[in-house]
N, C-alpha and C positions, 0 to 999 in steps of 0.2 A: 709478657710485659705489655702494658697498655700504652696508649698514646700519651697519657698524662705523664708517665715515667720518662718517656722519650723527650718530651718537651722540657721536663725538669732537668734532665741530663744536659740538654742543649743549653739551657740557661746557665747551668753551673760552668760549663766549658767556656761560654762567652763571657761570663762574669770576670774572668781573669784579665780580659782586655780593658775593662773599665768603660766609663761613659765616653762617648765621642766628644771631642772639643768642638765648640760652636765655631763656624766659619763665617766671618763677616767680610763684606766687600767694601766697607767704608774706607779703609786705608788705601786700597787700590783706586777707588773712585777719586779720593782726594789727590792722589799722585797724578791722576790723569787730567787734572784741571790746569792745562798748560796754555790755553788760549785766553788772552786778557784784552779787554776793551781799553783802548788808549785814553779814552775820555773819563770813564768812571771806574776803571780798574776792576770791573766785575769779571770773574773767571768763568770759563766754560770748558767742558771736556773736549778733548782732542777730536772725538768722534761727532761733534756737533755739526749739523748740516749748515752749509753756507747760507741757505735761505733763512734759517733762524737767526744767524748772526746779522744778516742784512736787515731783518725785521727789527732786531734790537737797535741797530744804528739809526734806522729811520723813525721808529716809534718813540724811542727814549731820548734821542739826541737831535733828531731832524738833520742827520748827516748821512753821507754815503758810506758804503762798506769800507772803502779805502781810507776814509778819514778816521775810522775807529779801529780797524784791524789790519794786520799785515796781509799782503796779497795771497800768501800761501796758507792762510788760516781757513779752517772749515773744510768739510768734506763735500766735494762736488759730485753730484750724480751725473753719470755719463749717459 
């Protein structure tokens, strides 16, 4: 038996399983959008760094972090 026959047998055995279903992370990303700006209601992911949220507040609204977000929002680097 040559390698071609082995490969064909393997394909036939695997054919019973069918094609794999595509996995998307869009739903989990949408669910993770839990941090919201109090001024413009733009949502951010829970894992967003506090630095990025502070930049949003200062650049977009000319306000402090505390004016736009809750004190516990954003991930602080230690």
